[in-house]
C-alpha positions as CSV (number, residue, x, y, z in Angstrom):
1,M,20.1,25.3,15.1
2,A,23.4,27.3,15.0
3,G,22.7,30.9,14.1
4,H,18.9,30.5,14.3
5,S,17.8,30.3,17.9
6,S,14.3,31.2,16.7
7,C,12.4,31.8,13.5
8,G,8.9,32.6,12.4
9,L,6.6,30.0,10.7
10,E,3.9,31.2,8.3
11,S,2.6,28.0,6.9
12,E,2.5,24.2,7.4
13,E,5.1,23.9,4.7
14,D,7.5,26.1,6.7
15,L,7.0,23.7,9.7
16,E,7.7,20.7,7.6
17,V,10.9,22.2,6.2
18,M,12.0,23.1,9.8
19,V,11.4,19.6,11.1
20,G,13.3,18.1,8.1
21,L,16.2,20.4,8.8
22,A,16.2,19.5,12.4
23,L,16.2,15.7,11.7
24,S,19.0,16.0,9.2
25,C,21.0,17.8,11.9
26,D,20.2,15.1,14.4
27,I,18.1,17.4,16.5
28,H,15.2,15.6,18.3
29,R,13.5,18.4,20.1
30,I,11.8,21.5,18.7
31,D,9.9,24.0,20.8
32,V,7.0,25.6,18.8
33,F,5.2,28.6,20.3
34,I,2.0,30.2,19.0
35,K,1.3,33.8,19.7
36,C,-2.2,34.4,21.0
37,C,-4.6,36.2,18.7
38,S,-6.5,39.2,20.0
39,L,-10.3,38.9,20.0
40,G,-10.9,42.5,21.0
41,E,-10.0,44.9,23.7
42,G,-8.8,42.9,26.7
43,Y,-9.4,39.4,25.3
44,M,-7.3,36.8,23.6
45,I,-7.3,33.1,22.7
46,C,-5.0,31.0,24.8
47,D,-5.0,27.2,24.3
48,G,-8.4,27.4,22.6
49,E,-10.1,29.5,25.4
50,A,-10.8,33.2,25.6
51,S,-9.2,35.0,28.5
52,S,-9.0,38.6,29.6
53,S,-5.6,40.3,29.7
54,S,-4.1,43.7,28.9
55,N,-1.0,42.1,27.5
56,S,-1.4,41.0,23.9
57,S,2.1,39.5,23.7
58,V,1.3,36.4,25.8
59,V,2.7,33.2,24.2
60,C,1.1,29.7,24.5
61,E,3.3,26.6,24.1
62,I,1.9,23.7,22.1
63,D,3.9,20.6,21.0
64,F,3.1,19.9,17.4
65,L,6.1,17.6,16.6
66,P,4.3,14.3,17.4
67,S,1.7,14.9,14.7
68,F,4.5,15.2,12.1
69,Y,6.9,12.6,13.3
70,S,5.0,10.0,15.3
71,N,6.2,6.6,16.5
72,Q,9.8,7.6,16.2
73,L,10.8,5.3,19.1
74,K,8.4,2.5,18.5
75,P,9.6,-0.4,16.3
76,L,7.4,-0.8,13.2
77,L,7.0,-3.5,10.7
78,S,8.0,-1.0,8.0
79,D,11.4,-0.2,9.6
80,G,13.1,-2.7,7.2
81,W,11.8,-0.8,4.2
82,V,14.8,1.5,4.5
83,N,16.8,-1.3,2.8
84,C,14.4,-1.7,-0.1
85,M,16.6,0.6,-2.2
86,K,20.3,-0.3,-1.6
87,G,22.1,1.4,-4.6
88,V,23.5,0.9,-8.1
89,G,23.6,-2.7,-9.1
90,Q,20.7,-3.9,-7.0
91,R,18.7,-6.5,-8.8
92,F,14.9,-7.3,-8.8
93,A,14.2,-10.8,-10.0
94,Q,10.5,-10.1,-10.4
95,R,11.4,-7.2,-12.6
96,V,9.5,-3.9,-12.8
97,V,6.6,-5.0,-10.5
98,E,9.1,-5.7,-7.6
99,F,11.0,-2.6,-8.3
100,R,7.9,-0.3,-8.1
101,D,6.8,-2.0,-4.9
102,A,10.3,-1.5,-3.3
103,L,10.4,2.1,-4.5
104,S,7.0,2.9,-2.9
105,K,7.9,1.2,0.4
106,Y,11.2,3.1,0.5
107,S,9.5,6.4,-0.1
108,I,7.0,5.7,2.7
109,H,9.7,4.9,5.2
110,S,11.9,7.9,4.1
111,G,8.9,10.3,4.0
112,F,9.0,11.7,0.5
113,N,7.0,11.3,-2.7
114,F,8.2,10.9,-6.3
115,D,7.1,11.4,-9.9
116,F,7.6,9.0,-12.8
117,V,9.6,10.5,-15.7
118,K,9.7,7.1,-17.5
119,N,7.6,4.2,-16.5
120,D,7.3,1.1,-18.6
121,K,8.1,-2.6,-18.3
122,D,11.7,-2.1,-19.5
123,R,12.7,1.2,-18.0
124,V,11.8,3.4,-15.0
125,T,13.1,6.8,-14.2
126,V,12.0,8.6,-11.0
127,H,12.6,12.1,-9.6
128,C,11.7,13.5,-6.2
129,K,8.4,15.3,-6.2
130,R,10.0,18.5,-4.9
131,R,12.3,18.7,-8.0
132,A,10.1,21.2,-9.7
133,D,9.6,23.7,-6.9
134,L,12.8,23.2,-4.8
135,G,15.2,21.7,-7.3
136,C,15.7,18.4,-5.4
137,L,18.3,16.2,-7.1
138,W,17.1,12.8,-5.7
139,S,16.5,10.4,-8.6
140,V,16.8,6.7,-9.5
141,H,16.9,5.0,-12.9
142,A,16.5,1.2,-13.4
143,R,16.1,-1.0,-16.5
144,V,16.1,-4.5,-17.7
145,K,19.5,-6.1,-18.0
146,N,19.5,-7.7,-21.4
147,Y,21.3,-11.0,-20.8
148,S,19.6,-11.8,-17.4
149,K,16.2,-10.2,-17.9
150,A,16.4,-9.0,-14.3
151,F,15.6,-5.4,-13.3
152,V,18.7,-3.5,-12.2
153,I,19.3,-0.1,-10.7
154,K,21.7,1.7,-13.0
155,Q,21.7,5.2,-11.4
156,F,20.8,6.3,-7.8
157,D,21.3,9.7,-6.4
158,D,20.0,9.2,-2.8
159,V,20.4,12.7,-1.4
160,H,17.4,15.0,-1.0
161,T,18.7,18.6,-1.6
162,C,15.2,19.7,-0.7
163,V,16.0,18.7,2.9
164,S,12.3,17.9,3.5
165,S,12.2,14.1,3.7
166,F,10.9,12.9,7.0
167,R,8.3,10.3,7.9
168,T,4.7,11.4,8.1
169,I,1.7,9.5,9.3
170,K,-0.1,9.7,5.9
171,H,1.4,8.9,2.6
172,A,0.0,8.8,-0.9
173,R,2.0,5.7,-1.9
174,M,0.2,3.5,0.7
175,T,-2.3,2.4,-1.9
176,S,-5.0,-0.2,-1.7
177,S,-2.8,-2.6,-3.8
178,M,0.0,-2.3,-1.3
179,I,-2.4,-2.7,1.6
180,G,-3.8,-5.9,-0.1
181,G,-0.3,-7.3,-0.5
182,L,0.7,-6.6,3.1
183,I,-2.4,-8.2,4.6
184,S,-2.8,-11.2,2.2
185,S,-1.3,-13.6,4.7
186,D,-3.6,-12.4,7.5
187,I,-6.6,-12.8,5.2
188,R,-5.6,-16.4,4.4
189,S,-5.6,-17.3,8.1
190,K,-8.6,-15.1,9.0
191,A,-10.9,-14.6,6.0
192,L,-13.3,-12.4,7.9
193,T,-10.8,-9.7,8.9
194,S,-12.7,-6.5,9.3
195,V,-11.8,-3.2,7.6
196,S,-11.7,-1.5,11.0
197,E,-9.1,-4.0,12.2
198,V,-6.9,-3.2,9.1
199,V,-7.2,0.6,9.8
200,C,-6.1,0.1,13.4
201,D,-3.3,-2.4,12.6
202,F,-1.7,-0.1,10.0
203,K,-1.6,2.8,12.5
204,D,-0.1,0.5,15.2
205,Y,2.2,-1.7,13.2
206,Y,3.2,0.5,10.2
207,G,2.8,4.0,11.7
208,T,0.6,5.0,8.8
209,E,-3.0,6.2,8.7
210,V,-5.2,4.8,5.9
211,S,-8.7,5.8,5.1
212,Y,-11.6,3.4,5.6
213,R,-12.3,3.3,1.9
214,R,-8.7,2.5,1.0
215,A,-8.5,-0.2,3.7
216,W,-11.8,-1.7,2.3
217,M,-10.4,-1.8,-1.2
218,G,-7.2,-3.4,0.2
219,V,-9.1,-6.1,1.9
220,E,-11.0,-6.9,-1.3
221,K,-7.8,-7.1,-3.3
222,A,-6.2,-9.3,-0.6
223,R,-9.2,-11.7,-0.8
224,G,-8.8,-11.8,-4.6
225,L,-5.1,-12.7,-4.2
226,V,-5.8,-15.4,-1.7
227,F,-9.1,-16.9,-2.9
228,G,-9.5,-15.7,-6.4
229,D,-11.8,-12.9,-7.6
230,Y,-15.6,-13.2,-7.5
231,S,-16.2,-12.8,-11.2
232,S,-13.9,-15.8,-12.2
233,S,-15.4,-18.0,-9.4
234,F,-19.0,-17.4,-10.5
235,D,-18.0,-17.8,-14.2
236,D,-16.7,-21.3,-13.4
237,L,-20.1,-22.3,-11.9
238,R,-21.9,-21.7,-15.2
239,W,-19.9,-24.6,-16.8
240,P,-19.5,-27.4,-14.3
241,V,-19.8,-30.1,-17.0
242,L,-16.5,-30.7,-18.9
243,M,-17.7,-33.4,-21.3
244,L,-20.9,-34.9,-22.5
245,N,-21.1,-38.0,-24.8
246,G,-23.4,-40.8,-25.8
247,T,-23.5,-44.0,-27.7
248,F,-26.2,-46.4,-28.9
249,L,-26.4,-49.8,-27.3
250,K,-26.4,-52.6,-29.9
251,G,-27.0,-55.5,-27.6
252,R,-30.3,-57.4,-26.9
253,H,-32.0,-54.5,-25.1
254,K,-30.8,-51.7,-27.4
255,G,-31.2,-48.2,-26.0
256,C,-28.6,-45.4,-25.4
257,L,-25.8,-44.8,-23.0
258,L,-24.9,-41.3,-21.9
259,A,-21.7,-40.2,-20.1
260,A,-21.0,-36.9,-18.4
261,T,-17.8,-35.8,-16.6
262,A,-17.8,-32.9,-14.1
263,K,-15.7,-31.4,-11.3
264,D,-16.2,-32.5,-7.8
265,G,-15.8,-30.4,-4.7
266,N,-12.0,-31.0,-4.7
267,Q,-11.6,-29.9,-8.3
268,G,-11.2,-33.5,-9.4
269,L,-13.0,-35.2,-12.3
270,Y,-16.1,-37.2,-11.5
271,P,-17.8,-39.3,-14.2
272,L,-21.5,-40.0,-14.3
273,Y,-23.1,-42.7,-16.5
274,F,-26.7,-42.7,-17.5
275,A,-28.3,-45.4,-19.6
276,I,-31.7,-45.5,-21.4
277,V,-32.7,-49.1,-22.3
278,D,-36.0,-49.9,-24.0
279,G,-37.5,-46.7,-22.6
280,E,-36.4,-47.5,-19.0
281,S,-33.8,-45.2,-17.4
282,Y,-30.9,-46.3,-15.2
283,D,-28.3,-44.1,-13.7
284,S,-25.1,-44.9,-11.9
285,W,-22.5,-42.8,-10.1
286,H,-19.1,-44.3,-10.9
């Protein structure tokens, strides 16, 4: 960058800020050099191996950029998330749930995190997470529009003055609930989708690493969305009979007629008649 042909980096945060500045200036190559550390007289570490030398100023070149900004040239399923937040006046028909989902996807694509200042069903105000330490002015405010009941963005300052927003391979907003929503269609067509497949697919198709536990929770939530949760399903099994009734027979043989109605395998009603006549039992599926 102009005026700064080289600079020293003391922490991972310094490296992140430098990469963010480079991307904002449309610079796509950064050369990072690590000075070798001396192990003692005549020895140093170079690319992870000890070697002898009398010159302690030898520099080893290591490319760290891919680990911070991977898949920059590979099309991803999440590329369209840049349009999730378009600006003031944008409406969200499904109200606050849709707005929060769009906000999380936008932050994942843009490579920043945020804090909720106000977060309820009628109003949401969000600031960049770097507001406290770096004074970043990025913010968005949305609320319900009274006459339409839709959720609408009323204020949107889409400039990160912290200059540190760039996409990373891990992101806290890639939650198990978001994973479940993204893979629900896959679970519908392939109910036995494994957790390992989900972990690999998210790295390949979304450019994001998710832990095995988070992926497992996402798969469980996706199955709940598609097939219903286990608790409700088993609770329905305890009460398969919807109606039970009976009446006395007043004809020649007397006795009692019982009728029960239950659900069949297709969730339809299936009546069963059972008669007791002069101590003899007769049943009939109708």
